[in-house]
Every structure is written in structure tokens, then in C-alpha cells.
C-alpha atoms as one frame of an Amber mdcrd trajectory, in Angstrom:
protein
 -15.544   6.049   0.067 -17.978   8.860  -0.765 -18.577   9.432   2.956 -14.844
   9.558   3.591 -14.280  12.106   0.813 -17.189  14.185   2.129 -15.691  14.111
   5.617 -12.316  15.172   4.228 -13.832  18.079   2.302 -15.832  19.265   5.295
 -12.824  19.006   7.585 -10.934  21.563   5.486 -13.244  24.263   6.800 -13.120
  25.318  10.414 -16.626  26.759  10.416 -19.837  25.051   9.383 -21.838  28.289
   9.090 -23.812  28.571   5.885 -23.464  31.326   3.329 -25.835  34.294   3.413
 -29.088  33.826   1.550 -28.144  36.479  -0.980 -24.789  34.903  -1.826 -24.714
  34.592  -5.622 -21.618  33.455  -7.553 -19.022  35.618  -5.785 -15.895  34.534
  -3.959 -16.482  34.172  -0.219 -13.193  35.561   1.100 -14.065  34.813   4.700
 -14.711  31.174   3.860 -11.404  30.972   1.982  -9.684  32.367   5.069 -11.269
  29.616   7.144  -9.684  26.894   5.037  -7.254  24.824   7.078  -4.290  25.514
   4.848  -1.965  23.498   7.091  -3.958  20.313   6.472  -4.328  21.139   2.798
  -0.574  21.590   2.575  -0.150  18.192   4.225  -1.601  16.721   1.037  -0.213
  19.074  -1.598   3.449  19.090  -0.505   3.980  15.312  -0.408   1.894  14.813
  -3.537   4.089  17.239  -5.476   7.199  15.542  -4.075   5.945  12.111  -5.099
   4.795  13.305  -8.517   8.229  14.833  -9.151  10.064  11.617  -8.249   7.460
   9.227  -9.701   8.424   6.305 -11.929   7.594   7.559 -15.450   6.197   4.296
 -16.784   5.690   0.650 -15.942   7.728  -0.549 -12.954   8.842  -4.038 -12.038
   7.826  -6.978  -9.834   4.414  -6.771  -8.107   3.933  -3.299  -9.539   3.915
  -4.671 -13.097   1.389  -7.344 -12.108  -0.933  -4.773 -10.518  -0.637  -2.428
 -13.497  -1.331  -5.176 -16.032  -4.309  -6.483 -14.070  -5.880  -3.025 -13.777
  -5.194  -2.102 -17.399  -6.739  -5.328 -18.733  -9.489  -5.856 -16.172  -7.632
  -8.967 -15.057  -7.371 -11.011 -11.875  -4.480 -10.913  -9.423  -3.006 -13.678
  -7.306  -4.136 -14.170  -3.723  -5.762 -12.339  -2.053  -7.298 -10.854  -5.187
  -7.132  -7.156  -4.112 -10.577  -6.294  -5.559 -10.765  -2.773  -4.073  -7.451
  -1.864  -5.686  -8.672  -3.269  -9.006 -11.955  -1.359  -8.817 -10.473   2.008
  -7.791  -7.512   1.575 -10.118  -9.932   0.695 -12.908 -11.537   4.106 -12.460
  -8.233   5.954 -12.046  -6.738   4.407 -15.201  -8.917   6.681 -17.346  -6.962
   9.705 -16.145  -5.766  11.244 -19.446  -2.076  11.474 -18.607   0.915   9.240
 -19.417   0.668   5.526 -20.072  -1.116   3.032 -17.840   2.093   2.460 -15.898
   2.464   6.137 -15.070  -1.202   6.498 -14.121  -1.099   3.614 -11.650   2.137
   4.959 -10.183   0.397   8.305  -9.706  -2.459   6.440  -8.014  -0.038   5.377
  -5.272   1.274   8.951  -4.985  -2.272  10.207  -4.437  -2.945   7.762  -1.611
   0.484   8.360  -0.079  -0.290  12.071   0.114  -3.802  11.278   1.373  -2.256
   9.244   4.201  -0.222  12.261   5.297  -3.292  14.509   5.027  -5.451  12.238
   7.174  -2.631  11.788   9.703  -2.398  15.582   9.921  -6.141  15.725  10.657
  -5.662  13.146  13.425  -2.868  15.175  15.029  -4.879  18.379  14.644  -7.718
  16.823  16.633  -5.125  16.019  19.301  -4.155  19.721  19.379  -0.666  19.215
  17.996   0.783  22.484  16.685   0.977  22.841  12.872   4.765  23.080  12.717
   5.092  19.975  14.911   2.694  18.131  12.621   4.957  19.067   9.741   8.060
  17.889  11.618   6.551  14.508  12.538   4.664  13.692   9.356   7.447  15.095
   7.194   9.676  12.272   8.422   6.978   9.742   7.547   6.434  11.265   4.095
  10.169  11.129   3.312  10.875   7.754   4.969  12.564   5.551   2.347   9.949
   2.796   2.076   6.922   5.046   2.450   8.297   7.379  -0.208   9.266   4.460
  -2.454   5.814   2.839  -2.213   4.278   6.185  -3.221   6.174   6.156  -6.530
   5.074   2.857  -8.076   1.849   0.932  -8.524   1.407  -0.810  -5.167  -1.327
  -1.497  -2.604   0.427  -0.132   0.486  -0.358   3.588   0.404  -4.049   2.897
  -0.216  -3.845   0.597   2.809  -2.324   3.288   5.055  -4.785   5.921   3.812
  -7.720   3.675   4.714  -6.112   2.916   8.070  -5.708   6.645   8.803  -9.333
   7.160   7.738 -10.434   4.491  10.222  -8.517   6.150  13.079  -9.841   9.619
  12.234 -13.445   8.486  11.869 -13.228   6.626  15.201 -12.064   9.833  16.875
 -15.049  11.661  15.398 -17.410   8.906  16.569 -15.956   8.857  20.095 -16.607
  12.568  20.557 -20.287  12.385  19.528 -21.384   8.788  18.933 -24.137   7.930
  16.482 -24.956   4.851  14.369 -23.788   6.450  11.118 -20.553   7.754  12.638
 -19.648   4.248  13.792 -20.743   2.771  10.484 -18.114   4.846   8.647 -14.983
   3.255  10.222 -16.658  -0.147   9.944 -17.253   0.516   6.242 -13.637   1.621
   5.751 -12.264  -1.496   7.439 -14.546  -3.713   5.369 -13.518  -1.974   2.161
  -9.870  -2.150   3.181 -10.150  -5.932   3.436 -10.608  -5.804  -0.337  -7.304
  -3.983  -0.726  -5.027  -5.826   1.674  -5.762  -8.799   3.917  -3.479  -7.278
   6.581  -6.459  -5.066   7.427  -7.455  -7.864   9.791  -4.582  -6.676  11.996
  -6.517  -3.447  12.642  -9.493  -5.237  14.139  -8.118  -5.889  17.686  -7.329
  -2.193  18.156 -10.678  -1.203  16.647 -12.602  -3.505  18.996 -10.644  -2.311
  22.041 -11.363   1.335  21.310 -15.053   0.897  20.544 -15.762  -1.279  23.581
 -13.722   0.825  25.993 -15.089   4.132  24.680 -18.867   3.618  24.566 -19.687
   0.013  25.551 -23.427   0.590  25.905 -23.701   2.525  22.678 -22.569  -0.332
  20.447 -25.305  -2.768  21.541 -28.162  -0.514  20.511 -30.280  -2.038  17.699
 -29.784   0.944  15.372 -26.007   0.794  15.853 -25.898  -2.957  15.225 -28.020
  -2.559  12.101 -25.889   0.295  10.740 -22.621  -1.587  11.310 -24.030  -4.792
   9.780 -25.046  -2.870   6.657 -21.600  -1.196   6.539 -19.875  -4.591   6.696
 -22.031  -6.001   3.907 -21.521  -2.950   1.704 -17.761  -2.932   2.275 -17.254
  -6.640   1.668 -19.443  -6.529  -1.442 -16.343  -5.342  -3.319 -15.266  -9.008
  -3.412 -18.099  -9.681  -5.864 -15.833  -8.076  -8.451 -13.603 -11.174  -8.531
 -16.139 -13.821  -9.642 -17.705 -11.247 -11.968 -14.402 -10.619 -13.742 -13.675
 -14.356 -13.780 -16.926 -14.926 -15.643 -15.716 -12.553 -18.374 -12.625 -14.742
 -18.990 -10.005 -11.951 -18.704  -6.838 -12.159 -20.750  -4.702 -11.649 -17.622
  -5.313 -14.080 -14.766  -2.893 -15.016 -11.990  -5.375 -17.176 -10.058  -4.535
 -20.606 -11.432  -1.746 -22.786 -12.826  -0.211 -23.734 -16.178  -0.033 -27.404
 -17.140   2.589 -29.281 -19.187   0.706 -28.396 -22.407   1.212 -24.665 -21.815
  -2.484 -24.239 -21.041  -3.585 -22.005 -18.188  -6.099 -23.683 -15.870  -7.805
 -20.975 -13.802  -9.188 -21.512 -10.328 -12.991 -21.587 -10.501 -13.950 -18.364
  -8.727 -17.630 -19.219  -9.164 -17.202 -22.075  -6.706 -17.071 -21.398  -2.937
 -13.857 -23.417  -2.645 -12.074 -21.553  -5.432 -13.277 -18.164  -4.255 -12.150
 -18.837  -0.673  -8.802 -20.184  -1.889  -8.101 -16.867  -3.569  -9.277 -14.362
  -0.961  -7.936 -16.287   2.039  -4.365 -16.148   0.739  -3.845 -19.845   1.306
  -0.963 -19.713  -1.190   1.091 -17.725   1.321   0.003 -19.508   4.509   3.402
 -21.199   4.759   5.126 -17.809   5.085   3.001 -16.728   8.067   4.822 -17.150
  11.395   7.542 -18.837   9.392  10.405 -18.427  11.892  11.513 -20.552  14.816
  11.990 -18.804  18.147  15.769 -19.060  17.911  15.825 -17.340  14.494  13.383
 -14.520  15.164  15.865 -12.133  16.799  17.514 -11.004  13.515  14.049 -10.149
  12.194  13.262  -8.089  15.294  16.596  -6.323  14.931  15.874  -5.666  11.252
  12.537  -4.069  12.150  14.251  -1.857  14.717  16.841  -0.809  12.152  14.136
  -0.021   9.611  12.286   2.096  12.172  15.553   3.857  12.981  16.157   4.594
   9.295  12.540   5.547   8.555  12.489   8.253  11.214  16.052   9.303  10.666
  17.281   8.486  14.200  15.863  11.710  15.645  12.311  10.371  15.619  12.875
   7.202  17.642  13.217   8.652  21.159  10.414  11.224  20.808   8.196   8.485
  19.354   8.630   6.452  22.535   7.926   9.568  24.608   4.745  10.174  22.616
   3.570   6.592  23.045   4.014   6.743  26.843   2.493  10.214  27.130  -0.586
   9.199  25.128  -1.112   6.039  27.207  -1.007   8.156  30.371  -3.325  10.806
  28.954  -5.837   8.592  27.133  -5.581   4.837  27.726  -8.422   4.125  25.321
  -7.013   5.878  22.268  -3.416   5.178  23.266  -4.232   1.512  23.744  -5.770
   1.342  20.278  -2.668   2.797  18.624  -0.441   0.437  20.604  -2.503  -2.569
  19.496  -2.386  -1.388  15.861   1.374  -1.011  16.046   2.064  -4.321  17.787
  -0.299  -6.351  15.592   1.381  -5.144  12.399   4.941  -5.277  13.748   4.646
  -8.763  15.294   2.894 -10.291  12.281   5.282  -8.996   9.645   8.381  -9.658
  11.756   7.250 -13.290  11.640   6.307 -13.197   7.933   8.921 -15.065   5.894
   9.136 -13.073   2.646  11.996 -11.099   1.165  10.068  -7.847   0.626   8.461
  -7.479   4.056  10.207  -4.162   4.711   7.593  -2.583   2.442   4.853  -4.045
   4.655   5.757  -2.139   7.818   4.101   1.082   6.627   1.062   0.759   8.970
   3.458   0.557  11.931   5.277   3.639  10.597   1.987   5.529  10.440   1.299
   4.846  14.126   4.866   5.816  15.001   4.476   9.134  13.178   1.428   9.918
  15.322   3.396   9.083  18.475   6.236  11.211  17.170   3.970  14.247  16.818
   2.786  13.837  20.405   6.335  13.235  21.656   7.693  16.301  19.884   5.032
  18.481  21.500   5.627  17.019  24.968   9.373  17.568  24.701   9.009  21.071
  23.284   6.574  22.170  25.999   8.729  20.620  28.705  11.829  22.469  27.529
   9.796  25.656  27.268   8.618  25.280  30.858  12.119  24.610  32.176  14.081
  27.317  30.383  11.633  29.746  28.764  14.490  30.604  26.389  13.228  31.837
  23.042  16.573  31.057  21.431  16.535  27.462  22.701  12.916  26.988  21.689
  13.638  28.347  18.234  16.681  26.092  17.949  14.634  22.979  18.832  11.879
  23.917  16.382  14.452  24.583  13.676  16.113  21.224  14.355  12.808  19.346
  14.087  11.815  21.039  10.841  15.355  20.982   9.480  15.544  17.218   9.916
  12.599  16.815   7.543  14.377  18.827   4.873  17.614  16.951   5.520  15.809
  13.582   5.329  14.197  14.599   2.046  17.557  15.555   0.596  19.316  12.490
   1.990  16.736   9.995   0.721  16.046  11.707  -2.606  18.753   9.932  -4.579
  17.858   6.607  -2.940  14.212   6.617  -3.971  13.964   8.917  -6.999  12.559
   6.965  -9.962  11.784   9.868 -12.281  14.201   8.619 -14.944  13.835   4.869
 -14.395  12.538   3.187 -17.549  14.619   0.041 -17.080  11.638  -2.300 -16.731
  10.137  -1.239 -20.053  13.533  -1.357 -21.753  14.283  -4.854 -20.472  10.884
  -6.169 -21.571  11.190  -4.603 -25.012  14.678  -6.074 -25.442  13.504  -9.569
 -24.508  10.504  -9.476 -26.829  12.637  -7.950 -29.550  15.218 -10.741 -29.537
  13.068 -13.877 -29.286  11.888 -15.752 -32.358   8.223 -16.065 -33.421   6.106
 -18.357 -31.200   8.814 -18.636 -28.572   8.137 -19.597 -24.959   9.573 -17.463
 -22.136   9.765 -18.572 -18.505  10.615 -16.086 -15.771   9.800 -14.736 -12.341
   8.264 -11.436 -11.237  11.217  -9.404 -12.529  10.472 -10.307 -16.165   7.100
 -11.879 -16.969   4.445  -9.419 -15.649   6.098  -6.537 -17.523   6.352  -8.620
 -20.697   2.668  -9.496 -20.389   1.875  -5.797 -19.988   3.485  -5.060 -23.356
   1.697  -8.017 -24.936  -1.790  -7.457 -23.529  -1.929  -3.676 -23.188   0.255
  -2.480 -26.054  -0.123  -5.509 -28.382   3.631  -6.152 -28.634   4.542  -9.703
 -29.720   1.307 -11.518 -28.754   2.712 -14.623 -30.513   5.102 -15.261 -27.604
   3.941 -17.421 -24.690   5.181 -15.814 -21.442   4.759 -17.910 -18.287   5.442
 -16.766 -14.747   7.212 -19.625 -12.978   5.104 -18.864  -9.893   2.145 -20.233
 -11.869   3.631 -23.565 -12.943   5.191 -26.366 -10.920   8.820 -27.276 -11.671
   7.731 -30.717 -12.837   5.118 -29.359 -15.258   7.532 -26.693 -16.516  10.243
 -29.248 -17.275   7.766 -31.460 -19.123   6.531 -28.493 -21.147  10.099 -27.553
 -22.072  11.153 -31.080 -23.043   7.996 -31.631 -25.098   8.514 -28.416 -27.107
  12.265 -27.871 -27.256  12.623 -29.414 -30.735   9.754 -27.332 -32.167   9.891
 -23.913 -30.480  12.572 -21.607 -29.153  12.444 -21.629 -25.351  13.983 -19.038
 -23.038  14.265 -19.033 -19.261  15.616 -16.545 -16.765  17.532 -19.017 -14.606
  17.583 -22.732 -15.461  17.505 -25.145 -12.531  20.128 -27.832 -11.964  17.477
 -30.478 -12.606  16.600 -28.903 -15.967  20.270 -28.638 -16.984  20.552 -32.424
 -16.769  18.368 -32.603 -19.874  19.101 -29.403 -21.856  21.900 -26.983 -22.654
  21.544 -23.299 -21.757  23.210 -20.411 -23.584  23.117 -16.860 -22.218  21.312
 -14.529 -24.661  20.704 -11.020 -23.425  18.686 -11.145 -20.202  17.668 -14.790
 -20.695  19.034 -18.251 -21.381  18.193 -20.035 -24.632  17.492 -23.722 -24.048
  18.501 -26.339 -26.606  18.507 -30.108 -26.745  21.476 -31.554 -24.927  24.317
 -32.459 -27.277
């Protein structure tokens, strides 16, 4: 990560000339003038937009789980996400807002960093600054990309690392060296510790490296450098068994039994460790559609792409893809493989929130869009040479970014959304001492945040139903219903055969059947 940040800092300056020997503590105006303000603006503008529309505190669902795990030094469910936990564990000390706000801002930072790195990629492809703004502005204001930049989530860190891999590969291809190849290898290895979908980048990576400099990659120094980069990057997974050994108060790698006891998976054992990082829990959702039912998912992806790039970006994106393949089959082939691997996998992934997982495909499309815009603009310029028409096209491209931002603002703005905290406080405020609460992702992680981070009602036992089998949950309820107050978010038909349920606030109070 240090190498990536160094590369980013250096890339802001167009000249590598050193200061004069007698330079002492004065502002170097010439060096300031050499700053690539367009690329710098590619970070600052989206970051300010995201910060302005950021969720002000703890958010719901997976976001609450991530926030609670980072704040407590806990362990997440599969695949563990150790890089997110490590980087978030550093970021959480930022002296601003509560832990929820800080982790939301963490996503905003990496969302803006994705746009910055994408701008550097397009700059190396000689795309004009205003066209970079037009293309990446649509990505920055796309509903799901914008939304995932406002709450604690793993997706913008994933896209930032992906953009870093693409940029560092471009740098390596121009002047190959062992260390320059080691950097994208390191970033991919680190990214595996943030999101297992990083594996989808590997086919494109291999294609580009082999097709670009096939003899270079078999040199002993190159092999040694890449092997070290892989080991260093994957070493982030050591965090998981280390934290497990400290017995953290928040642990989602395990199951509750019928006694209400949490039985963690042994992350010190090879079997337990592999169970967590391999994501075996979600293996049933992978390629979960039959051939005859896959078409609606393909159509949904097309509709999401249409919405993300606000209609205007679809055609030029296709133009850019074709133009790049004709101009540079090696780089164009890599982007096509990155796009297809992510699109095909997640189209076939049977989960309800997969629309948030298409962001890597959107990143590739934004790069194609920048190329397509430039091809179209230059073609029109050659055919007509009309300044008015050229100005009209440029104004349309830039204007669509501003229109998209305005159109999507009310759909994604979370700056006043404190509903998750309010709901959790209401639930904990109404339940009796030593109660048991059962719920899904929309209730329990946020409740546990208040309990473990802010010490609110630690007497209550809150159990995520994802972490207990229906059979064990029913036994736990029936064994305790005459001694403790028990609440559940949505009682099953099987459970209602044995108990009565009365709606109380956001939950149902369970009582012995009369």
C-alpha cells in the first residue's frame, strides 16, 4: 500500500526534476504549476460529494456488521475480509464523528480514490481532461457506486485496488522491471484480503502480462519479486487467527447452540481457517441459476448498466470497447476479460444484493466510455469541423454528469438518515432485563454495535439468525420462554405452532401458547 501511495503522489507531478540545491523552505511556484490539477480534482470533487451526502452514523445490514467488527477488533463472517479490518482499524482513530461515521467516510475515501486512479489510467491513454470528467463523472454519480461510497462497505476499496492494479500494469508494460511487476501482484494479493471476488481479476492480469512481455516474466529476478509480493500480500490473512486467539467480543465465524452459547470456528486449525476464507458458507449461491432462468438476471444487469451510465454512456462505452480492442488487443483484451469475469460471475450469483457487486464491471465500462467519447468527438470534429457542434457535444457530455448528479442525489443522499441507530435504540429501550432478541441483518448487527461499542444494554442477548439453525433457535426459545422475555423479528410458521407472538414495536414478543 505504501508503494501505491508513493506512486499516486509522484503521479501528481508532471516533472521529476529535482529542486535546486539552494532551495530552502520557500514555495516552489513552478512545481505547484506542474501539479496535475485535473487528476487531483478527480479525487477532491467526488470526495466532497460523498462527504456531503454521507450517512451520519451507523448504517444497516452488512455495513453495521463491518462497523462493529472494526470498532471492536472482531471477526467477520466468510470470507473474513482481513484487509478491510486492518485498514479500517487504523482509520477508526480518525478524530471525527462516531465509529459509524468514520467507517462510512472510509468508503467515501476509497470511492474518490477509485475515480482518481481511473483518471490516471485515462490520462495515460491520452484522453482529454474534460472527457475524463464526462466519463468518470457518470461513474462517480452512478446510483450504486455513489451509494456504496456513503456507508461502511468493502466495494469501493475493492474498486480502488482494482484500478491500482490496472494503472500499475500500464506502468510496468511501458518499462518492465521486477519491482514494477511486483506492485500489481502485491495489490492483487492484498485485495484478496478485502474481497474474494479479486480472483476474477486474475484471468485478465495473466493475459496482459503474458501477451505483453512473455520473456520478461520468466526471469529469476522477476519470479522472485512476484513470489515475495504474493507472500507479503497474502500475509494479511494472519490477522484472522491472531484476532481469534484474543477471543474478541464480536465474532461472526461460528454458530450458536440451543443453550445460547456461541461456538466459534477454530481459526487456529487449517480446516477452520480455510472454511472461513474460502467462503464455503456461500458456495450454494455461486452459479445458482438454471440456464432457463438466467435471462432475467442478464436483463437486470443490462438495466443496471443502463441506469448507472444514464443511458447516454451505453453506446459510447461499446464504441470505446471496440476501438480499444482494435488499437491495443493486449490492454483491450485485459479490460474485456475483467468485465466479463465480473459480469458473468455475479449474474449467476444468487443473492438479493448483487447489484452492489457489479461495481468492478462499472469501472471497466467507465474506462471504455472515456475512450468512446474521445473517438466520437474526434470523428465528429473531422467530419464537420463545426465549433458550435463540437461545443454542443462537449456541453452535452459534461451536462449529463451534472444532470445525473442532480437526478440521483435524492435517491442516494443519506446525510440525514439515522434510522438504523433510532431503531436499535428503540428495541433496546423497550425490552426487559436479560431478554433474548433474535433477528436478521436489519436488526442484530446494529444492536450489537450499541452493546459492544457504546455499552448500551449489555444484559440483552442478541443473536443473528444467520448464526443459529432453526432447530437450535426453536429449542433455545422453548427452553427459556418461561424464564426470560424473548423477542424475534419474524416468527416462523413452525415456531408459531408452539408459541404465541404479539407485535411490540419493531419486534414480536413470544409467550407460551395459551
